[in-house]
LUMLUM-187881 format. One record per residue (C-alpha): residue in one letter; x, y, z. Coordinates in pm, whole numbers, plus 32768, in hexadecimal, padded with zeros to 4 digits. Example, Ala and Ser with C-alpha at 12.3 -4.5 7.8 and 13.67 -1.06 7.14 Angstrom:
<recs>
["A"; [84CE; 7E3E; 830C]]
["S"; [8557; 7F96; 82CA]]
</recs>
This chain:
<recs>
["M"; [7CA9; 8AF4; 7C9F]]
["S"; [7D3E; 8ACA; 7DFB]]
["N"; [7DBF; 8BFA; 7EB7]]
["T"; [7EAC; 8B29; 7F89]]
["D"; [8015; 8B9F; 7F83]]
["L"; [80F7; 8A6D; 7F7B]]
["S"; [822A; 8B38; 7FDE]]
["Q"; [81B0; 8B3B; 8146]]
["Y"; [81CD; 89C1; 8158]]
["Q"; [82FA; 88DC; 8158]]
["I"; [82BF; 87E7; 803D]]
["A"; [83A4; 86C0; 8000]]
["L"; [83C2; 85ED; 7EC8]]
["V"; [8434; 848F; 7F2B]]
["V"; [84AC; 83B5; 7E0E]]
["P"; [84FA; 8241; 7E3B]]
["C"; [85D7; 81CB; 7D1F]]
["Y"; [86BD; 80B7; 7CAB]]
["N"; [8795; 80D4; 7B73]]
["E"; [86E2; 8207; 7AE8]]
["E"; [8811; 82BD; 7A5B]]
["A"; [8757; 8304; 7917]]
["A"; [8621; 839A; 79BC]]
["I"; [8670; 842E; 7B10]]
["A"; [86F1; 857E; 7A93]]
["A"; [85AE; 85BB; 79D5]]
["V"; [84E3; 8568; 7B0D]]
["V"; [85A7; 8660; 7BE2]]
["E"; [8597; 8776; 7ADF]]
["E"; [8425; 874C; 7A8D]]
["F"; [83B0; 874B; 7BF8]]
["R"; [848B; 8876; 7C50]]
["K"; [83EF; 892C; 7B2A]]
["A"; [8291; 88CC; 7BA1]]
["I"; [82CE; 8937; 7D0D]]
["P"; [8406; 8A13; 7D28]]
["T"; [8412; 8A08; 7EA7]]
["I"; [8402; 888D; 7EBC]]
["R"; [850C; 87C2; 7F73]]
["I"; [8576; 86A1; 7E94]]
["C"; [85F4; 8565; 7F40]]
["V"; [8666; 843D; 7E70]]
["F"; [8682; 82F1; 7F28]]
["D"; [876B; 8209; 7E6E]]
["N"; [8745; 8093; 7EAB]]
["N"; [88A5; 8016; 7E5D]]
["S"; [88A9; 807D; 7CEF]]
["T"; [89C2; 7FEE; 7C1D]]
["D"; [89C2; 8110; 7B26]]
["R"; [89F9; 8289; 7B53]]
["T"; [88A2; 82D7; 7BE6]]
["C"; [8933; 837E; 7D1D]]
["E"; [8A29; 8458; 7C5E]]
["V"; [8924; 84C6; 7B60]]
["A"; [8825; 8517; 7C70]]
["Q"; [8923; 85E4; 7D35]]
["A"; [898F; 869D; 7BFD]]
["A"; [8822; 86F4; 7BBB]]
["G"; [880C; 878E; 7D17]]
["A"; [875D; 867E; 7DE0]]
["E"; [87B7; 8605; 7F3B]]
["V"; [881E; 8499; 7F21]]
["F"; [87E7; 8395; 802F]]
["R"; [885E; 822E; 8015]]
["V"; [878F; 8106; 808F]]
["Q"; [8849; 7FBC; 80AB]]
["N"; [8722; 7ECD; 80DB]]
["K"; [8698; 7E6C; 7F88]]
["G"; [852C; 7EA7; 7F34]]
["K"; [8446; 7FD1; 7F01]]
["G"; [8397; 7F95; 804C]]
["N"; [84E1; 7FB6; 8106]]
["V"; [8526; 80FA; 804C]]
["V"; [83D0; 818C; 80A0]]
["R"; [8406; 8135; 820F]]
["R"; [8548; 81FF; 8212]]
["M"; [84B2; 831F; 814D]]
["F"; [8392; 834A; 823F]]
["A"; [8477; 832D; 836D]]
["D"; [8591; 8413; 82F8]]
["I"; [84E0; 8531; 8248]]
["D"; [8420; 8639; 830A]]
["A"; [8329; 8712; 824B]]
["D"; [81C5; 8794; 824D]]
["Y"; [8161; 86DB; 8110]]
["Y"; [8205; 85C4; 804B]]
["I"; [81FD; 856B; 7EDC]]
["M"; [826E; 8408; 7E92]]
["V"; [82C0; 83AF; 7D2B]]
["D"; [838B; 82A1; 7C7D]]
["G"; [84D6; 830A; 7BE7]]
["D"; [8487; 828F; 7A86]]
["A"; [83FD; 83D8; 79FA]]
["T"; [82B0; 833A; 7996]]
["Y"; [81D5; 8412; 7A76]]
["D"; [8163; 8571; 7A21]]
["A"; [8216; 8670; 7AFC]]
["S"; [8138; 878C; 7A80]]
["C"; [801C; 86FB; 7B52]]
["A"; [80E4; 8710; 7C97]]
["E"; [8076; 886E; 7CFE]]
["E"; [7F08; 8825; 7CB8]]
["M"; [7F1E; 86DF; 7D7C]]
["V"; [7FB3; 8787; 7EAF]]
["L"; [7EB6; 88A3; 7E9E]]
["R"; [7D98; 87AD; 7E8D]]
["L"; [7E24; 86E9; 7FB4]]
["I"; [7E35; 8829; 8081]]
["D"; [7CEB; 88C5; 8013]]
["E"; [7C23; 8783; 8042]]
["N"; [7CDB; 872A; 8185]]
["L"; [7D46; 85D5; 8102]]
["D"; [7E51; 84F1; 818D]]
["M"; [7EA1; 843F; 8045]]
["L"; [7E67; 8491; 7ED8]]
["V"; [7EB8; 838A; 7DD1]]
["G"; [7F1B; 83E7; 7C6F]]
["C"; [7E58; 82F4; 7B93]]
["R"; [7F13; 8299; 7A57]]
["V"; [7E7E; 82FB; 7907]]
["D"; [7F53; 828E; 77DF]]
["E"; [7E91; 8356; 76D8]]
["G"; [7E86; 822E; 75EC]]
["E"; [7FFB; 81E3; 75F8]]
["K"; [7FD0; 8076; 7659]]
["A"; [8144; 802D; 7664]]
["N"; [8167; 811A; 778B]]
["Y"; [8084; 8049; 7866]]
["R"; [80A1; 7ED9; 780B]]
["R"; [7F65; 7E0A; 77E9]]
["G"; [7FD8; 7D0E; 78EF]]
["H"; [801C; 7E23; 79EC]]
["R"; [7ED0; 7ECA; 7998]]
["L"; [7E0A; 7D88; 79CC]]
["G"; [7EC8; 7D2D; 7B08]]
["N"; [7E8E; 7E87; 7B98]]
["R"; [7D1A; 7E6C; 7B52]]
["L"; [7D01; 7D16; 7BF8]]
["L"; [7DCF; 7D75; 7D2A]]
["T"; [7D1D; 7EC3; 7D55]]
["G"; [7BD0; 7E0D; 7D40]]
["S"; [7C41; 7D13; 7E47]]
["V"; [7C9B; 7E26; 7F3C]]
["K"; [7B55; 7EDC; 7EF1]]
["N"; [7A87; 7DA4; 7F38]]
["I"; [7B40; 7D52; 807A]]
["F"; [7B86; 7EA6; 8111]]
["G"; [7A90; 7F89; 805C]]
["G"; [7AF1; 80D7; 7FC8]]
["Q"; [7AD8; 815F; 7E67]]
["F"; [7C3D; 8144; 7DE5]]
["T"; [7C67; 810B; 7C70]]
["D"; [7DE6; 8104; 7C56]]
["M"; [7E65; 806F; 7D9A]]
["L"; [7FC1; 8026; 7D12]]
["S"; [8015; 8185; 7C98]]
["G"; [816A; 81FF; 7D09]]
["Y"; [80FF; 836D; 7CFB]]
["R"; [8067; 83E2; 7E46]]
["V"; [8051; 8514; 7F23]]
["F"; [8042; 84EA; 809D]]
["S"; [8000; 85C0; 81CC]]
["R"; [80FE; 85C9; 82E4]]
["R"; [8012; 850F; 83CF]]
["Y"; [7FEE; 83F2; 82D3]]
["V"; [8165; 83CA; 82A2]]
["K"; [81C1; 83D5; 8412]]
["S"; [80B2; 82DF; 8479]]
["F"; [80F1; 81DD; 8368]]
["P"; [8177; 8092; 83F7]]
["S"; [8228; 8011; 82C1]]
["L"; [8251; 7E96; 82C4]]
["S"; [8283; 7E3D; 8156]]
["S"; [83D7; 7E24; 80B0]]
["G"; [8389; 7E25; 7F3B]]
["F"; [8295; 7EA9; 7E36]]
["E"; [8170; 7E39; 7F0F]]
["I"; [81A5; 7F79; 7FD7]]
["E"; [8097; 8029; 7F07]]
["T"; [7F98; 7F2C; 7F84]]
["E"; [7FFB; 7F74; 80EA]]
["L"; [7FE8; 80EC; 80B0]]
["T"; [7E85; 80C4; 802B]]
["V"; [7E09; 7FDD; 813F]]
["H"; [7E9D; 80BE; 824C]]
["A"; [7DCA; 81E1; 81D2]]
["L"; [7C92; 8109; 81C9]]
["E"; [7CC5; 8069; 831D]]
["M"; [7D09; 81B8; 83C3]]
["A"; [7BD9; 8253; 8318]]
["M"; [7CB7; 8367; 828A]]
["P"; [7C2D; 8457; 8188]]
["Y"; [7CC6; 8402; 8036]]
["G"; [7C92; 8450; 7EC9]]
["E"; [7D02; 8403; 7D67]]
["M"; [7D5F; 84DB; 7C41]]
["D"; [7DA3; 8477; 7AD8]]
["T"; [7F0A; 84B8; 7A6B]]
["R"; [7FB4; 8479; 791F]]
["Y"; [808E; 8343; 7915]]
["G"; [81A8; 8345; 7818]]
["A"; [82B3; 825C; 7795]]
["R"; [8404; 8228; 783A]]
["P"; [8526; 82E1; 779B]]
["E"; [8616; 8217; 76C9]]
["G"; [8708; 8156; 77A5]]
["S"; [8615; 8131; 78C9]]
["T"; [8580; 7FD7; 7909]]
["S"; [8468; 7F63; 79EC]]
["K"; [84C7; 7EAA; 7B2C]]
["L"; [8367; 7E21; 7B5C]]
["S"; [832D; 7CAD; 7B1F]]
["T"; [81C0; 7C78; 7ABC]]
["Y"; [819A; 7B1C; 7B52]]
["R"; [8292; 7B1D; 7C72]]
["D"; [822A; 7C70; 7CF9]]
["G"; [80BB; 7C25; 7CB3]]
["I"; [80D2; 7AEF; 7D8F]]
["R"; [817F; 7BB9; 7E9F]]
["I"; [8069; 7CBC; 7E93]]
["L"; [7F62; 7BA9; 7EAE]]
["R"; [8018; 7B1C; 7FDC]]
["T"; [801D; 7C77; 8077]]
["I"; [7EA6; 7C9D; 8040]]
["G"; [7E6F; 7B4B; 80E8]]
["R"; [7F51; 7BA7; 820C]]
["L"; [7EA5; 7CF5; 823D]]
["Y"; [7D51; 7C4A; 822A]]
["M"; [7DB7; 7B5A; 833E]]
["F"; [7E48; 7C72; 8417]]
["E"; [7D3F; 7D7D; 83D9]]
["R"; [7C0A; 7C9D; 83B3]]
["P"; [7C5F; 7B74; 8495]]
["L"; [7AF9; 7B1C; 84F4]]
["A"; [7A8B; 7B08; 8388]]
["C"; [7BC8; 7A4E; 8322]]
["F"; [7BBF; 7948; 8436]]
["S"; [7A45; 7923; 8415]]
["I"; [7A7C; 78B4; 82AE]]
["I"; [7B85; 77BA; 831D]]
["S"; [7A9F; 7744; 8436]]
["G"; [7981; 771B; 8342]]
["L"; [7A54; 7648; 8256]]
["F"; [7ABA; 755B; 836E]]
["A"; [7951; 7549; 83E7]]
["L"; [78D5; 74FE; 8286]]
["L"; [79D5; 73E8; 825A]]
["A"; [7975; 7355; 83AB]]
["L"; [7804; 7360; 834A]]
["I"; [7845; 72B1; 81FD]]
["L"; [7909; 719A; 82A7]]
["A"; [780F; 717B; 83C5]]
["T"; [76D6; 7159; 82EE]]
["P"; [770B; 6FE4; 8297]]
["L"; [775A; 6FA0; 8405]]
["F"; [7613; 703A; 8477]]
["I"; [7554; 6F75; 8371]]
["D"; [75F2; 6E2C; 83E0]]
["Y"; [75B2; 6E7D; 854D]]
["Y"; [7447; 6ED6; 8504]]
["H"; [7407; 6D8C; 8452]]
["N"; [74E4; 6C9D; 8518]]
["G"; [7530; 6D4D; 8660]]
["L"; [76A4; 6D14; 861C]]
["V"; [77D0; 6DE5; 85B3]]
["P"; [788D; 6CF0; 84D1]]
["R"; [79A2; 6DE0; 845E]]
["L"; [7A48; 6E4C; 85A2]]
["P"; [7B7A; 6EF6; 84FB]]
["T"; [7A8D; 6FD2; 8431]]
["A"; [79CF; 7028; 856E]]
["V"; [7B14; 708D; 8617]]
["L"; [7B75; 7160; 84E7]]
["V"; [7A21; 720F; 84EA]]
["T"; [7A4B; 725B; 865C]]
["G"; [7BA7; 72EB; 861E]]
["L"; [7B2E; 73C1; 84FC]]
["S"; [7A0F; 7447; 85CF]]
["I"; [7AFD; 74A6; 86E7]]
["V"; [7BE8; 7553; 85F1]]
["S"; [7AC1; 760F; 855B]]
["L"; [7A5A; 768D; 86B1]]
["L"; [7BC2; 76F0; 8704]]
["M"; [7BE0; 77B5; 85BF]]
["F"; [7AA2; 7875; 860D]]
["V"; [7B11; 78C4; 8770]]
["T"; [7C68; 792D; 86E9]]
["G"; [7BBB; 7A1E; 85FD]]
["I"; [7AF6; 7ABA; 871B]]
["I"; [7C2F; 7AEA; 87F0]]
["L"; [7CFF; 7B78; 86D2]]
["D"; [7BE3; 7C60; 866F]]
["S"; [7BE7; 7CF7; 87CC]]
["L"; [7D60; 7D26; 87B8]]
["T"; [7D43; 7DC0; 865C]]
["R"; [7C43; 7EBC; 86D7]]
["A"; [7D28; 7F1F; 87F6]]
["R"; [7E52; 7F3D; 8709]]
["R"; [7D85; 800E; 8617]]
["E"; [7D28; 80FA; 8732]]
["M"; [7E98; 8124; 878E]]
["R"; [7EEF; 816B; 8624]]
["R"; [7DD7; 826A; 8617]]
["F"; [7E5D; 8319; 874C]]
["A"; [7FBB; 831C; 86AF]]
["Y"; [7F26; 83B3; 8573]]
["L"; [7E71; 84C3; 8636]]
["A"; [7FAB; 8515; 86FC]]
["V"; [806C; 857B; 85C3]]
["P"; [805F; 86F5; 8587]]
["L"; [7FD9; 8768; 8437]]
["K"; [8113; 8837; 83FA]]
["K"; [8277; 880D; 8474]]
["N"; [8269; 892E; 856B]]
["D"; [8106; 88F5; 85E6]]
["T"; [80B2; 8858; 8733]]
["P"; [8006; 8706; 872D]]
["R"; [7E8D; 870A; 8716]]
["D"; [7DB0; 868C; 882D]]
["A"; [7D3B; 8528; 87F6]]
</recs>
């Protein structure tokens, strides 16, 4: 059992939500019960129901974000709230608040920058739909194969962050693909991270999911592809270069055979096309080399920004 006293830290619960009138009060009450000293901040994304009024009545601070999308909300949460440690959770009352204290203690004791609450539905399949479960597994596997790491529930909305993670996170996504960006940021910055199993329950009556399995799944795949191109440009453009080179080789083979037997190049347009494809292939490879150098420099700057953030609000920045 940890001997860490959480009362010495400023801990903020940040809750992105949209039309969660039926669930938000339970979220506020359960997390205040779990950590009595916690600051609870609800970020409403233009709800059309009474989410704001219910959250305020429950004792939460309410912030309004006009730009639609969870990524836009997370960007504002991380920019506007100052704390030593942050708990981010969805406002649908599906995540287990009783784990919050243990998650924060583990983050502190193990000196982590991010701890992900992995969803365990305890056999209640309706809580975690099969399509979402399969999609999560496929997308998590894609990120693991491309960027490495050992994440098992990349799309969980239940996470604990250190101050230095939050204040160095360059949020670019606007929607539900934000979880992918949060995961890749930790991997690319070589931050210490961890996972912890947490119970995942059903939404309360009157609360409905805003996640579209196919639309948001495609957006997450696009985000993975974009991050792959930006964070692994040499590998990405080498693949593109290789494809152009392979196509050029396939088209050029009959030309070489004809030239070997007859000393002539009878299909001049094909020869011109092969030359063009070869040039494009070379340009793609050189582009990858240049972008890889720029990515390394950008990663170093992000690392310096990360190291410059103090561990606690009143601390002085650490030496890089």
